[in-house]
C-alpha positions in Angstrom: 124.5 94.5 112.6 120.8 93.6 113.0 118.5 96.5 113.6 114.9 97.3 113.7 112.5 96.4 110.8 111.1 99.7 109.4 110.5 98.9 105.8 107.3 97.1 104.7 107.2 94.1 102.5 105.9 96.3 99.7 109.0 98.6 100.2 111.2 95.6 99.8 109.3 94.5 96.7 109.8 97.9 95.0 113.5 97.9 95.8 113.8 94.4 94.4 112.1 95.4 91.2 114.4 98.4 90.7 117.5 96.2 91.5 116.3 93.4 89.2 115.5 95.7 86.3 119.2 96.9 86.3 120.6 93.4 85.9 123.1 92.3 84.8 124.4 95.7 85.8 124.6 96.7 89.4 122.4 99.4 90.9 123.8 101.4 93.8 120.5 101.3 95.7 119.9 102.2 99.3 118.4 99.6 101.5 114.7 100.4 102.0 115.0 99.5 105.7 118.2 101.2 106.9 119.5 103.3 104.0 122.9 101.7 103.7 124.2 100.7 100.3 124.7 97.0 101.2 122.0 95.3 99.3 122.7 91.8 97.9 120.7 89.7 95.5 121.4 86.0 95.3 119.7 83.6 92.9 119.3 79.8 93.2 118.1 78.3 90.0 117.9 75.4 87.7 120.9 75.3 85.4 118.9 74.5 82.3 116.0 77.0 82.4 117.4 79.5 84.9 114.2 79.5 86.9 114.4 79.4 90.7 114.2 81.8 93.6 116.0 84.9 94.9 117.1 86.2 98.3 117.3 90.0 98.4 118.7 91.4 101.6 120.9 94.0 103.2 124.3 93.2 104.6 124.1 95.9 107.2 120.6 95.7 108.9 120.2 92.0 107.8 116.6 92.2 106.7 115.3 91.1 103.4 112.8 89.1 101.3 112.6 85.8 99.5 111.3 85.8 96.0 110.0 82.5 94.6 109.7 81.5 91.0 111.8 84.0 89.3 114.0 83.9 86.2 117.7 84.7 86.4 118.6 87.1 83.6 121.4 86.2 81.2 124.8 87.4 82.4 123.9 87.0 86.1 125.5 84.4 88.2 123.5 82.0 90.4 123.8 79.1 92.7 122.7 75.8 91.1 119.6 74.4 92.7 121.4 71.1 92.7 123.9 72.4 95.3 123.7 70.2 98.4 121.7 72.0 101.2 124.5 72.3 103.7 126.8 74.0 101.1 123.9 76.2 99.9 123.2 77.4 103.5 126.9 78.5 103.8 126.7 80.5 100.5 123.4 82.3 101.1 123.2 85.4 103.3 121.9 85.2 106.8 119.0 87.7 107.3 115.7 88.2 109.0 112.9 87.6 106.5 110.3 90.4 106.0 106.9 88.8 105.4 103.8 90.2 103.7 101.2 91.6 106.2 99.3 88.8 108.0 96.0 90.0 106.8 97.2 90.5 103.2 95.3 89.0 100.3 96.5 88.9 96.7 95.1 92.4 96.1 97.3 93.8 99.0 100.6 92.6 97.6 102.2 94.5 94.8 103.0 92.2 91.9 106.3 92.9 90.2 106.4 91.9 86.5 109.4 92.0 84.2 
């Protein structure tokens, strides 16, 4: 059920940081946009160095963010980056991407470090 975007990109980044820090455990975190507990974090990464990207989204309101160049922690499953594109599209969640503000510069976007 798609809804209205209420949460900012920074709100999503903070939620992602909290969720990521709990890995490989699961954090029962409310969606920063709708408040439902339907968040999903999916990684796509290189099988050797476990570096790739993540998609963090809500299965209820269907909003989320894309995080590029991230490391997949040990004990966390991921989709291999070598997966053929059509198959990968089937496995990744469908959601509306929340973007940083158009006027944002590097100082406006919160950096999440682990």
